[in-house]
KEKOL-551179 format. One line per 4 residues: number of its first residue (from 1); for each residue x negated, y negated, z negated of N, C-alpha, C. Coordinates in Angstrom, 2 decimals. Each point is the difference from the previous one (the first is absolute). Layout:
% KEKOL-551179
NUM> X,Y,Z,X,Y,Z,X,Y,Z; ...
END
This chain:
% KEKOL-551179
1> -4.58,-1.92,-16.04,-1.04,0.94,0.47,-0.27,-0.25,1.49; -1.28,-0.32,0.33,-0.40,-0.31,1.35,-0.17,1.25,0.86; -0.51,1.05,-0.61,-0.27,1.22,0.77,0.96,1.08,-0.52; 0.68,0.66,0.89,1.00,0.99,-0.39,-0.03,1.17,0.93
5> 0.70,1.09,-0.43,0.10,1.19,0.85,-0.92,1.11,-0.46; -0.32,0.94,0.96,0.35,-0.15,1.40,1.48,0.25,0.28; 0.45,-0.67,1.11,1.35,0.07,0.43,0.04,0.69,1.38; 1.00,0.79,0.27,0.05,0.61,1.35,0.29,-1.02,1.04
9> -0.81,-0.10,0.95,0.20,-0.91,1.13,0.48,0.81,1.21; 1.00,-0.52,0.69,0.47,0.68,1.21,-0.99,-0.03,1.11; -1.06,-0.81,-0.15,-1.01,-0.10,1.09,-1.37,0.31,-0.49; -0.28,-0.15,-1.35,-1.38,0.07,-0.49,-0.27,1.14,-1.01
13> 0.94,0.89,-0.12,-0.19,1.11,-1.01,0.09,-0.55,-1.41; -0.92,0.43,-0.87,-0.02,-0.45,-1.39,-0.80,-1.31,-0.06; 0.71,-1.05,-0.34,-0.56,-1.35,0.09,0.01,-0.68,-1.40; -1.19,-0.48,-0.34,-0.12,-0.81,-1.22,0.39,-1.44,0.36
17> 1.04,-0.52,-0.58,0.47,-1.31,0.32,-0.80,-1.10,-0.68; -0.24,-1.06,0.71,-0.66,-1.22,-0.53,1.03,-1.12,0.02; 0.45,-0.37,-1.15,1.07,-1.04,-0.14,-0.63,-1.35,-0.22; -0.56,-0.55,1.09,-0.79,-1.23,-0.15,0.81,-1.28,0.04
21> 1.33,0.15,0.05,0.88,-1.20,0.03,1.07,0.13,-1.07; 0.24,-1.03,-0.82,1.05,0.07,-1.03,1.38,0.10,0.65; 0.94,0.56,-0.75,1.38,0.10,0.54,0.66,-1.39,-0.06; 0.87,-0.29,0.82,0.19,0.45,1.34,-0.44,-1.21,0.87
25> -1.31,0.01,0.30,-0.63,-1.12,0.66,-0.27,0.36,1.42; 0.66,-0.66,0.94,-0.11,0.45,1.41,0.25,-1.21,0.93; -0.33,0.24,1.26,0.26,-1.01,1.04,1.34,0.27,0.69; 0.54,1.20,-0.23,1.32,0.41,0.51,0.91,0.35,-1.14
29> 1.30,0.06,0.34,0.99,0.52,-0.97,0.91,0.94,0.84; -0.54,1.12,0.40,0.70,0.88,0.93,1.29,0.56,-0.59; 0.99,0.11,0.80,1.30,0.46,-0.49,-0.06,1.45,-0.43; -0.99,0.75,0.52,-0.08,1.45,-0.30,-0.98,0.29,-1.10
33> -0.68,-1.02,-0.56,-1.04,0.24,-0.98,0.49,0.78,-1.24; -0.67,1.06,-0.34,0.38,0.84,-1.12,-0.32,-0.67,-1.35; -0.71,-1.08,0.04,-0.30,-0.75,-1.25,0.95,-1.08,-0.27; 0.90,-0.26,0.89,1.00,-1.09,-0.15,-0.46,-1.28,0.66
37> 0.77,-1.03,-0.28,-0.32,-1.32,0.61,-1.28,-0.62,-0.57; -0.66,-0.76,0.86,-1.27,-0.67,-0.41,0.26,-1.12,-0.95; -0.71,-0.05,-1.10,0.10,-1.11,-0.96,-0.89,-1.18,0.37; -1.22,0.32,0.46,-1.01,-1.00,0.25,-0.46,0.07,1.43
41> 0.46,-0.89,0.82,-0.41,0.00,1.44,-1.28,-0.80,0.12; -1.00,0.70,0.47,-1.31,-0.61,0.20,-0.55,0.22,1.41; -0.79,-0.93,0.47,-0.78,0.20,1.24,-1.48,-0.42,-0.22; -0.26,-0.64,-1.18,-1.40,-0.41,-0.32,-0.71,1.09,-0.75
45> -1.14,0.46,0.49,-0.72,1.04,-0.69,-0.62,-0.53,-1.30; -0.04,0.90,-1.00,-0.53,-0.38,-1.32,-0.46,1.20,-0.73; -0.68,-0.21,-1.08,-0.45,1.10,-0.87,1.08,0.38,-0.97; 0.22,1.28,-0.12,0.98,0.50,-0.98,-0.68,0.79,-1.10
49> -0.95,0.87,0.36,-0.74,0.82,-0.95,-1.49,-0.04,0.33; -0.83,0.26,-0.97,-1.44,0.03,0.25,-0.32,1.33,0.74; -0.77,-0.05,1.04,-0.41,1.21,0.73,-0.63,1.02,-0.90; -0.77,-0.49,-0.97,-0.65,0.95,-0.94,1.02,0.78,-0.81
53> 1.09,-0.61,-0.37,1.06,0.70,-0.76,0.63,1.12,0.86; 0.21,-0.33,1.26,0.56,1.07,0.89,-0.97,1.14,0.15; -1.29,-0.37,0.14,-1.04,1.06,0.19,-0.04,0.93,-1.24; -0.02,-0.56,-1.19,-0.14,0.81,-1.18,1.27,0.85,-0.30
57> 1.19,-0.55,0.34,1.20,0.78,-0.13,-0.02,1.17,1.01; -0.48,-0.27,1.21,-0.10,1.09,1.01,-0.98,1.08,-0.44; -1.11,-0.44,-0.59,-0.96,0.91,-0.47,0.58,0.95,-1.11; 0.75,-0.65,-0.92,0.68,0.78,-1.05,1.03,1.00,0.54
61> 0.70,-0.42,1.02,1.01,0.86,0.61,-0.64,1.23,0.68; -1.12,-0.20,0.67,-0.71,1.12,0.65,-0.55,0.95,-1.05; -0.46,-0.47,-1.13,-0.50,0.87,-1.06,1.15,0.82,-0.57; 1.15,-0.64,-0.12,1.20,0.71,-0.51,0.41,1.12,0.96
65> -0.03,-0.30,1.29,0.35,0.96,1.02,-0.98,1.20,0.00; -1.27,-0.32,-0.17,-1.04,1.03,0.03,0.22,0.93,-1.21; 0.34,-0.53,-1.11,0.22,0.74,-1.22,1.19,0.93,0.13; 1.01,-0.41,0.80,1.20,0.80,0.26,-0.11,0.81,1.29
69> -1.19,0.06,0.57,-0.20,0.75,1.23,0.92,-0.41,1.12; 0.21,-1.31,0.09,0.79,-0.61,1.04,-0.88,-0.81,0.94; 0.57,-0.44,1.12,-0.79,-0.77,0.95,0.84,-1.08,0.56; -0.69,-0.93,0.69,0.70,-1.10,0.70,-0.55,-0.05,1.44
73> 0.91,-0.27,0.93,-0.43,-0.11,1.38,-0.32,-1.48,0.38; 0.66,-0.91,-0.66,-0.21,-1.43,0.32,0.16,-0.88,-1.27; -0.65,-1.11,0.06,0.39,-1.18,-0.81,0.89,-0.82,0.93; 1.21,-0.29,-0.43,0.92,-0.72,0.88,0.46,-1.31,-0.65
77> -0.23,-1.10,0.68,0.54,-1.28,-0.44,1.43,-0.08,0.45; 0.93,0.30,-0.94,1.39,-0.03,0.29,0.72,-0.50,-1.27; -0.17,-1.27,-0.26,0.41,-0.57,-1.27,1.42,-0.50,-0.12; 0.26,-0.83,-1.04,1.32,-0.54,-0.21,0.35,-1.21,0.90
81> -0.88,-0.25,0.94,0.17,-1.11,0.94,-0.90,0.22,1.20; -0.33,-1.03,0.73,-0.82,0.08,1.20,-1.51,0.01,-0.39; -0.70,1.07,0.24,-1.38,0.13,-0.51,-1.01,-1.04,0.57; 0.28,-0.54,1.21,-0.96,-0.98,0.61,0.13,-1.37,-0.65
85> 0.96,-0.20,-0.87,0.08,-1.26,-0.75,-1.18,-0.08,-1.00; -0.59,1.12,-0.24,-1.14,0.04,-0.98,-1.27,-0.43,0.71; -0.57,-1.12,-0.36,-1.19,-0.49,0.70,-1.26,0.84,-0.30; 0.12,0.89,-1.02,-1.14,0.85,-0.35,0.14,1.41,0.65
89> 0.95,0.17,0.87,0.28,1.31,0.61,-1.26,0.60,0.62; -0.78,-0.79,0.75,-1.18,0.52,0.65,-1.03,0.48,-1.04; -0.22,-0.76,-1.02,-0.91,0.38,-1.03,0.44,1.30,-0.70; 1.28,0.08,-0.26,0.54,1.19,-0.62,-0.20,1.26,0.84
93> 0.23,-0.14,1.27,-0.20,1.13,0.92,-1.47,0.41,0.01; -0.90,-0.94,0.03,-1.43,0.30,0.01,-0.39,0.72,-1.28; 0.52,-0.44,-1.10,-0.37,0.68,-1.27,0.56,1.39,-0.07; 1.21,0.22,0.41,0.60,1.31,-0.07,-0.65,1.01,0.95
97> -0.61,-0.51,1.05,-0.67,0.87,0.98,-1.18,0.76,-0.62; -0.50,-0.48,-1.13,-1.11,0.71,-0.68,0.44,1.34,-0.51; 1.31,0.21,-0.15,0.49,1.30,-0.48,0.11,1.07,1.07; -0.34,-0.44,1.25,0.02,0.88,1.16,1.42,0.62,0.23
101> 1.02,-0.82,-0.14,1.36,0.38,0.28,0.53,-1.01,1.06; 0.78,0.47,0.94,0.52,-0.81,1.02,0.90,-1.14,-0.56; 0.02,-1.12,0.64,0.76,-1.20,-0.45,1.10,-0.29,0.98; 1.25,-0.12,-0.49,1.11,-0.33,0.86,0.65,-1.30,-0.52
105> 0.52,-0.81,0.92,0.73,-1.18,-0.31,1.30,-0.01,0.75; 1.12,-0.08,-0.71,1.31,-0.04,0.64,0.52,-1.44,-0.11; 0.04,-0.68,1.15,0.29,-1.43,-0.01,1.20,-0.35,0.88; 0.69,-1.03,-0.33,1.07,-0.45,0.86,-0.53,-0.84,1.15
109> -1.32,-0.25,0.00,-0.72,-0.69,1.06,0.34,-1.51,0.15; 0.71,-0.51,-0.94,0.47,-1.38,0.07,-1.16,-1.06,-0.01; -1.15,0.38,-0.59,-1.11,-0.92,-0.09,-1.16,0.39,0.91; 0.23,0.92,0.87,-1.08,0.57,0.88,-0.49,-1.04,1.04
113> 0.70,-1.08,0.15,-0.39,-1.06,0.89,-1.20,-0.81,-0.64; -0.21,0.24,-1.27,-1.16,-0.64,-0.69,-1.29,0.77,0.27; -1.07,-0.71,0.31,-1.26,0.70,0.21,-0.51,0.70,-1.23; 0.21,-0.58,-1.18,-0.50,0.64,-1.24,0.75,1.29,-0.29
117> 1.26,0.10,0.38,0.74,1.21,-0.19,-0.45,1.10,0.96; -0.24,-0.41,1.25,-0.56,0.99,0.96,-1.33,0.57,-0.52; -0.87,-0.90,-0.49,-1.31,0.41,-0.46,0.12,1.01,-1.14; 0.93,-0.25,-0.96,0.18,0.88,-1.11,0.51,1.35,0.44
121> 1.01,0.01,0.93,0.61,1.25,0.46,-1.01,0.82,0.83; -0.93,-0.63,0.61,-1.03,0.70,0.81,-0.79,1.01,-0.88; -0.05,-0.28,-1.30,-0.79,0.84,-0.91,0.71,1.28,-0.36; 1.30,0.08,0.25,0.79,1.21,-0.32,-0.20,1.06,1.00
125> 0.38,1.24,-0.38,-0.09,1.13,0.94,1.27,0.25,0.74; 1.11,-0.42,-0.63,1.35,0.27,0.52,0.84,-1.18,-0.31; 0.63,-0.58,1.00,0.83,-1.16,-0.21,1.36,0.20,0.67; 1.09,-0.28,-0.74,1.31,0.02,0.59,0.58,-1.40,0.01
129> 0.54,-0.36,1.16,0.64,-1.30,0.14,1.47,0.16,0.41; 0.82,-0.89,-0.48,1.44,0.09,0.25,0.39,-0.83,1.22; 0.83,0.62,0.83,0.63,-0.75,1.10,1.46,0.49,0.04; 0.83,-0.76,-0.65,1.43,0.36,-0.09,0.83,-0.66,1.08
133> -0.56,-1.01,0.66,0.70,-0.67,1.07,-0.98,-0.88,0.75; 0.28,-0.23,1.28,-0.73,-0.92,0.83,0.79,-1.34,0.13; 1.27,0.10,0.07,0.86,-1.16,0.02,-0.08,-0.72,-1.33; -0.22,-1.31,0.06,-0.20,-0.77,-1.23,1.25,0.01,-0.88
137> 1.20,-0.16,0.62,1.21,-0.04,-0.79,0.25,1.30,-0.73; -0.25,1.11,0.68,0.20,1.30,-0.65,-1.02,0.23,-1.08; -1.25,-0.47,0.26,-1.06,0.16,-1.01,0.35,-0.80,-1.27; 0.57,-1.18,0.19,0.35,-0.78,-1.21,1.20,0.62,-0.73
141> 0.83,0.66,0.73,1.15,0.66,-0.61,-0.41,1.22,-0.85; -0.95,0.76,0.49,-0.39,1.22,-0.72,-1.13,-0.20,-0.98; -0.99,-0.89,0.32,-1.12,-0.20,-0.85,0.12,-1.20,-0.89; 0.80,-0.94,0.33,0.22,-1.24,-0.80,-1.32,-0.61,-0.42
145> -0.81,-0.40,0.97,-1.38,-0.51,-0.31,-0.03,-1.38,-0.64; -1.15,-0.32,-0.56,-0.24,-1.33,-0.51,0.23,-0.96,1.16; 0.59,-1.17,-0.31,0.35,-0.98,1.03,-1.19,-0.48,0.87; -1.19,0.07,-0.56,-1.15,-0.51,0.74,-0.56,0.97,1.05
149> 0.39,1.24,-0.07,-0.59,1.02,0.88,0.58,-0.08,1.41; -0.88,0.18,0.95,0.37,-0.02,1.45,-0.08,1.41,0.54; 1.15,0.50,0.47,0.09,1.40,0.46,-0.99,0.30,1.17; -0.08,-0.93,0.97,-0.88,0.23,1.11,-1.50,0.07,-0.41
153> -0.38,-0.82,-0.95,-1.36,0.04,-0.49,-0.32,1.32,-0.67; 0.98,0.54,-0.73,-0.20,1.32,-0.62,-0.18,1.12,1.03; 0.84,0.00,1.00,-0.12,1.01,1.06,-1.28,-0.10,0.76; -0.44,-1.20,0.28,-1.26,-0.22,0.67,-1.20,0.40,-0.88
157> 0.14,-0.26,-1.29,-1.03,0.38,-0.95,-0.21,1.50,-0.08; 1.10,0.75,0.08,-0.07,1.46,-0.01,-0.73,0.50,1.20; 0.26,-0.59,1.18,-0.61,0.41,1.25,-1.53,-0.27,-0.09; -0.38,-1.17,-0.49,-1.41,-0.32,-0.12,-0.70,0.93,-0.94
161> 0.64,0.31,-1.13,-0.61,0.94,-0.96,-0.15,1.38,0.59; 0.98,0.43,0.81,-0.05,1.37,0.55,-1.15,0.17,0.97; -0.38,-1.07,0.66,-1.12,0.04,0.97,-1.35,0.16,-0.68; -0.09,-0.47,-1.23,-1.32,-0.02,-0.70,-0.12,1.06,-1.05
165> 1.09,0.50,-0.53,-0.06,0.96,-1.14,-0.56,1.32,0.43; -0.93,0.56,-0.76,-0.66,1.25,0.33,0.61,1.20,-0.74; 0.85,-0.25,-0.98,0.60,1.07,-0.74,1.32,0.47,0.64; 0.84,0.65,-0.79,1.26,0.53,0.46,1.08,-1.07,-0.18
169> 0.64,-0.44,1.09,1.08,-0.97,-0.13,1.28,0.64,0.38; 0.99,-0.13,-0.89,1.33,0.54,0.28,1.03,-1.15,-0.18; 1.14,0.17,0.65,1.06,-0.97,-0.19,1.18,0.63,-0.72; 0.77,-0.82,-0.66,1.15,0.46,-0.73,1.21,-0.87,0.30
173> 1.05,0.64,0.45,1.22,-0.75,0.36,1.14,0.58,-0.80; 0.60,-0.85,-0.82,1.16,0.42,-0.80,1.27,-0.37,0.78; 0.77,1.04,0.35,1.23,-0.25,0.74,1.19,-0.06,-0.97; 0.84,-1.01,0.19,1.15,-0.18,-0.86,1.22,-0.09,0.92
177> 0.99,0.74,-0.41,1.24,0.12,0.79,0.60,-1.39,0.36; 0.32,-0.19,1.29,0.69,-1.16,0.51,-0.85,-1.28,-0.06; -1.30,0.14,-0.28,-0.83,-1.22,-0.02,-1.11,0.10,1.08; -0.85,1.06,-0.09,-1.11,0.07,0.91,-0.10,1.40,0.66
181> 1.13,0.71,0.02,-0.05,1.39,0.54,0.65,0.09,1.38; 0.39,-1.12,0.61,0.59,0.03,1.31,-1.06,0.19,1.06; 0.42,0.40,1.19,-0.94,0.35,1.08,-0.86,-1.13,0.41; 0.55,-1.26,0.09,-0.75,-1.17,0.41,-1.12,-0.29,-1.00
185> 0.33,0.06,-1.28,-0.99,-0.29,-1.03,-1.13,1.06,0.01; 0.38,1.26,0.13,-0.97,1.08,0.08,-0.95,-0.15,1.16; 0.52,-0.37,1.14,-0.86,-0.18,1.19,-0.99,-1.13,-0.21; 0.44,-1.09,-0.65,-0.93,-1.10,-0.28,-1.10,0.46,-0.95
189> 0.38,0.74,-0.98,-1.02,0.51,-0.97,-0.96,0.91,0.72; 0.54,0.89,0.88,-0.89,0.92,0.76,-0.98,-0.73,0.86; 0.43,-1.05,0.70,-0.87,-0.82,0.85,-1.09,-0.66,-0.85; 0.36,-0.44,-1.19,-1.01,-0.56,-0.91,-1.00,1.04,-0.47
193> 0.48,1.16,-0.30,-0.89,1.08,-0.40,-0.95,0.43,1.07; 0.46,-0.09,1.25,-0.87,0.31,1.14,-1.21,-0.90,0.05; 0.15,-1.26,-0.42,-1.09,-0.95,-0.03,-0.97,0.28,-1.13; 0.49,0.63,-1.02,-0.80,0.29,-1.18,-0.71,1.37,0.11
197> 0.75,0.94,0.60,-0.55,1.38,0.19,-0.46,0.60,-1.35; 0.87,0.13,-0.95,-0.38,0.60,-1.29,-0.28,1.49,0.13; -0.67,0.55,-0.99,-0.25,1.47,-0.03,1.31,0.71,-0.12; 0.95,-0.59,-0.74,1.29,0.61,-0.19,0.98,-1.07,-0.31
201> 1.26,0.22,0.46,1.08,-0.92,-0.32,1.05,0.71,-0.83; 0.23,-0.54,-1.20,0.95,0.65,-0.91,1.32,-0.75,0.03; 1.06,0.76,0.09,1.35,-0.53,-0.09,0.55,0.40,-1.37; 0.38,-0.95,-0.78,0.51,0.31,-1.38,1.46,-0.43,-0.11
205> 0.67,0.55,-1.01,1.33,-0.44,-0.36,0.08,-0.17,-1.51; 0.91,-0.80,-0.51,0.15,-0.14,-1.43,0.33,1.35,-0.68; -0.86,0.47,-0.84,0.18,1.27,-0.69,0.16,-0.18,-1.50; -0.20,-1.22,-0.46,0.12,-0.31,-1.44,0.87,-1.27,-0.12
209> 0.49,-0.26,-1.20,0.90,-1.17,-0.16,-0.64,-1.30,0.54; 0.64,-0.61,0.98,-0.54,-1.22,0.63,0.36,-1.24,-0.78; -0.64,-1.13,0.38,0.31,-1.29,-0.65,1.44,-0.40,0.26; 0.53,0.30,1.19,1.36,-0.37,0.37,0.76,1.26,0.33
213> 1.24,0.09,-0.50,0.85,1.21,0.28,0.34,0.13,1.46; -0.15,-1.10,0.74,0.35,0.06,1.42,-1.09,0.69,0.82; -1.16,0.25,-0.57,-1.11,0.68,0.70,0.27,1.50,0.01; 0.57,0.47,1.08,0.42,1.45,0.14,-0.90,0.67,1.02
217> -0.03,1.29,-0.13,-0.68,0.83,1.01,0.68,-0.06,1.35; -0.77,-0.11,1.09,0.58,0.11,1.32,0.58,1.40,0.26; 0.80,0.07,1.04,0.53,1.32,0.40,-1.14,0.88,0.54; 0.23,1.29,0.00,-0.96,0.94,0.60,-0.25,-0.29,1.43
221> 1.07,-0.39,0.75,-0.17,-0.33,1.42,-0.93,-1.17,0.17; 0.13,-1.04,-0.87,-0.88,-1.13,0.11,-1.46,0.35,-0.24; -0.24,0.90,-0.96,-1.36,0.40,-0.32,-0.62,0.77,1.19; 0.81,0.91,0.47,-0.47,0.80,1.20,-0.37,-0.92,1.16
225> 0.85,-0.98,0.26,-0.23,-0.95,1.08,-1.25,-0.81,-0.27; -0.21,-0.40,-1.30,-1.15,-0.86,-0.33,-1.27,0.78,0.29; -0.10,1.23,-0.45,-1.19,0.82,0.18,-0.25,0.23,1.48; 1.00,0.33,0.75,-0.12,0.27,1.42,-0.43,-1.25,0.75
229> 0.56,-1.13,-0.34,-0.36,-1.23,0.68,-1.44,-0.44,-0.26; -0.41,0.06,-1.24,-1.37,-0.38,-0.34,-1.01,0.94,0.62; 0.27,1.26,-0.01,-0.94,0.95,0.61,-0.09,-0.24,1.52; 1.10,-0.26,0.64,-0.02,-0.13,1.46,-0.66,-1.27,0.43
233> 0.16,-1.10,-0.74,-0.54,-1.28,0.37,-1.47,-0.13,-0.38; -0.33,0.55,-1.17,-1.37,-0.16,-0.55,-0.96,1.18,0.26; 0.55,1.18,0.02,-0.82,1.17,0.06,-0.67,0.34,-1.34; 0.42,-0.74,-1.04,-0.58,0.14,-1.35,0.76,1.12,-0.75
237> -0.76,0.74,-0.76,0.60,1.04,-0.92,0.95,-0.72,-0.95; 1.26,0.40,0.01,1.04,-0.64,-0.76,0.69,0.97,-0.91; 0.15,-0.34,-1.28,0.56,0.91,-1.00,1.09,-0.74,-0.76; 1.15,0.65,-0.14,1.09,-0.52,-0.81,0.01,0.63,-1.34
241> -0.06,-0.79,-1.05,-0.06,0.55,-1.36,1.28,-0.31,-0.77; 0.76,1.05,-0.32,1.23,-0.21,-0.67,0.19,0.90,-1.28; -1.04,0.74,-0.31,0.07,1.02,-1.07,-0.19,-0.55,-1.38; 0.12,0.88,-1.00,-0.18,-0.36,-1.38,-1.17,0.80,-0.58
245> -0.57,-0.45,-1.12,-1.08,0.72,-0.63,0.56,1.14,-0.81; -0.93,0.89,-0.36,0.34,1.13,-0.90,-0.77,-0.17,-1.30; 0.47,0.62,-1.05,-0.62,-0.22,-1.29,-1.45,0.39,-0.07; -0.38,1.06,0.80,-1.39,0.46,-0.05,-0.96,-1.00,0.63
249> 0.56,-0.99,0.69,-0.82,-1.00,0.62,-0.55,-1.03,-0.99; 0.60,-0.05,-1.18,-0.38,-1.03,-1.01,-0.95,0.56,-1.01; -0.83,-0.93,-0.55,-0.93,0.37,-1.03,0.27,-0.81,-1.26; 0.28,0.70,-1.10,0.17,-0.64,-1.30,-1.04,0.55,-0.97
253> -0.59,-0.91,-0.82,-0.89,0.42,-1.07,0.88,0.20,-1.23; -0.63,0.15,-1.15,0.77,0.17,-1.25,0.66,-1.32,-0.41; -0.49,-1.10,0.52,0.57,-1.30,-0.29,1.14,-0.26,1.03; 1.12,0.71,-0.17,1.03,0.02,0.97,0.64,-1.39,0.18
257> 0.23,-0.72,-1.09,0.66,-1.29,0.04,-0.83,-0.98,0.85; -1.30,-0.02,-0.27,-0.89,-0.92,0.79,-0.06,0.40,1.45; -0.06,1.27,0.28,-0.07,0.49,1.43,1.28,-0.35,0.71; 1.13,0.24,-0.69,1.31,-0.32,0.65,0.09,-1.49,0.33
261> -0.40,-0.86,-0.96,0.08,-1.41,0.22,-0.89,-0.50,1.14; -1.23,0.58,0.09,-0.92,-0.42,1.04,0.46,0.46,1.35; 0.55,1.21,0.08,0.49,0.50,1.31,1.27,-0.71,0.44; 0.93,-0.13,-0.99,1.30,-0.60,0.29,-0.09,-1.51,0.34
265> -1.13,-0.60,-0.30,-0.11,-1.40,0.32,-0.01,-0.31,1.46; -0.49,0.92,0.79,-0.01,-0.18,1.45,0.64,1.19,0.76; 0.45,0.95,-0.80,0.49,1.22,0.64,1.17,0.56,-0.79; 1.19,-0.51,0.18,1.14,0.57,-0.77,0.10,1.49,0.11
269> 0.27,0.65,-1.12,-0.11,1.43,-0.03,1.36,0.61,-0.36; 0.44,1.06,0.65,1.27,0.59,-0.16,0.12,0.71,-1.37; 1.22,0.00,-0.53,0.22,0.59,-1.33,-0.35,1.49,0.00; 0.36,0.73,1.05,-0.30,1.45,-0.01,-1.47,0.30,-0.04
273> -0.83,-0.87,0.62,-1.43,0.21,0.00,-0.52,-0.26,-1.46; 0.48,-1.08,-0.63,-0.40,-0.25,-1.37,0.37,1.12,-0.94; 1.22,0.52,0.18,0.45,1.13,-0.84,-0.91,1.23,0.12; -0.41,0.28,1.21,-0.89,1.17,0.19,-1.37,-0.21,-0.54
277> -0.50,-1.23,0.11,-1.31,-0.33,-0.54,0.01,0.10,-1.54; 1.11,-0.46,-0.57,0.06,0.04,-1.49,0.03,1.48,-0.48; 0.72,0.84,0.78,0.01,1.43,-0.35,-1.39,0.60,0.04; -0.78,-0.35,1.03,-1.34,0.52,0.12,-0.88,-0.43,-1.17
281> 0.23,-1.20,-0.46,-0.81,-0.53,-1.15,0.61,0.32,-1.30; 1.13,0.80,0.02,0.68,0.38,-1.23,0.31,-1.29,-0.81; 0.54,-0.97,0.69,0.29,-1.31,-0.59,1.48,-0.24,-0.07; 0.42,-0.80,-0.94,1.37,-0.29,-0.18,0.44,-1.23,0.80
285> 1.25,-0.01,0.49,0.47,-1.13,0.79,0.17,-1.24,-0.77; -0.21,0.03,-1.30,0.08,-1.23,-0.81,-1.03,-1.03,0.46; -1.08,0.49,0.64,-1.01,-0.92,0.60,0.67,-0.97,0.97; 0.91,0.58,0.83,0.72,-0.85,0.96,0.98,-0.90,-0.70
289> 0.70,0.57,-0.95,1.02,-0.78,-0.76,-0.63,-1.20,-0.68; -1.19,0.17,-0.60,-0.70,-1.07,-0.70,-0.47,-1.12,1.00; -0.49,0.48,1.16,-0.45,-0.97,0.98,1.20,-0.82,0.56; 1.14,0.63,0.11,1.17,-0.74,0.47,0.47,-0.94,-1.07
293> 0.02,0.42,-1.30,0.45,-0.86,-1.05,-0.96,-1.20,-0.22; -1.26,0.24,0.25,-1.01,-1.08,-0.14,0.05,-0.96,1.19; 0.76,0.36,1.04,0.10,-0.79,1.19,-1.23,0.08,0.91; -0.81,1.04,-0.19,-1.21,0.11,0.82,0.26,0.67,1.36
297> 1.08,0.84,0.05,0.41,0.53,1.26,1.52,-0.22,0.12; 0.47,0.07,1.22,1.47,-0.13,0.22,0.43,1.11,0.93; 1.31,0.29,0.02,0.54,1.04,0.81,0.62,-0.60,1.26; -0.12,0.71,1.13,0.62,-0.38,1.21,0.64,1.23,0.63
301> 1.13,-0.19,0.67,0.58,1.07,0.80,-0.10,-0.34,1.48; -0.43,0.98,0.80,-0.16,-0.26,1.41,0.26,1.30,0.73; 0.97,-0.04,0.94,0.37,1.18,0.79,0.31,1.21,-0.91; 0.72,-0.32,-1.09,0.44,1.08,-0.88,-1.02,0.55,-0.97
305> -1.19,-0.65,-0.06,-1.11,0.50,-0.84,-0.39,-1.08,-1.00; -0.34,0.38,-1.21,-0.43,-0.91,-1.01,-1.51,-0.18,0.10; -0.48,-1.29,-0.09,-1.39,-0.29,0.01,-0.35,-0.79,-1.25; -1.29,0.13,-0.44,-0.54,-0.86,-1.07,-0.98,-0.91,0.65
309> 0.09,-1.28,-0.35,-0.93,-1.01,0.54,-0.49,-0.88,-1.17; -1.25,-0.37,0.05,-0.53,-0.88,-1.01,0.68,-1.34,0.05; 0.33,-0.54,-1.18,0.70,-1.28,-0.04,-1.07,-1.14,0.01; -0.38,-0.39,1.25,-1.09,-0.94,0.13,0.47,-1.39,-0.42
313> 1.26,-0.26,-0.19,0.48,-1.30,-0.39,-0.37,-0.34,-1.40; -0.41,0.98,-0.82,-0.37,-0.26,-1.42,-1.47,-0.32,-0.16; -0.79,0.12,1.09,-1.40,-0.25,-0.12,-0.34,-1.43,0.19; -1.02,-0.47,-0.73,-0.46,-1.37,0.13,-1.05,-0.09,1.08
317> 0.16,-0.91,0.92,-1.04,-0.24,1.01,-0.36,-1.45,0.02; -1.18,-0.23,0.64,-0.47,-1.40,0.04,0.05,-0.55,1.42; 0.83,0.65,0.85,0.11,-0.47,1.38,0.91,-1.21,0.12; -0.39,-0.90,0.85,0.80,-1.20,0.25,0.56,0.06,1.39
321> 1.13,-0.62,0.22,0.54,-0.09,1.35,-0.72,-1.05,0.75; -0.44,0.31,1.22,-0.67,-0.98,0.85,0.28,0.29,1.43
END
């Protein structure tokens, strides 16, 4: 399913997800990624789905929401990989704009040094770019990028984009304990953010099962220091996000299995939330048991909580490594 949700976004309210990249196709293999390690490392843009297919699925989703008296705040490109790998991204954004709903793209910014990527992102209303480190060695340790990517080119590309973009630009920095949460690293990130001057700088921590068990939350003191440092150096509104969703934030139709699969593909969901949603729908938990037995979802434990995540390893994709 290319279009899913709406899913509660910590930044965008109720967001209809656009999954324009097959799992798990990316230019990075971040140690904190909630989808696990990257199977297909790409840096060459290509077509994955027809823009028309995305448009018609989005149209159907909006009709479904209207029938259920629900709404969406954004169409958000936050797929099973890096959205800018899709060479049709610009066309897809243009087509979705006909629905008069804001368009967001959440990108790791690894390809933003390309002019074609900048041009596509310019069409969006809200863009988030990741800056987890300025130091190349630390960046490679936390993001594990494709070998062809140049860290300096990415950072310069973000600055160039920020000067021309007319929409809302925010940055996202995932802090991981003992890797990029020390004072020196934070100061470097802050100085880089000052050059970008985003509308808002978000500090995130791993809140769902990460690709590597070594990716842990930083201490509270580290987070307080990070927010204070970035605010003082940049003057930018800085927010630290460490919370969890509530069950009322999620939207399920009567096709619970399909909804769970589409949400869990990019958004692992806690067991207690699923239990509450099943109660509301007067549904039996055998739905979950069957999905587990079929290998469509898998269980994860993280910080003492059980999560369900779509088993993307069972899906067939046509992505090649390049």
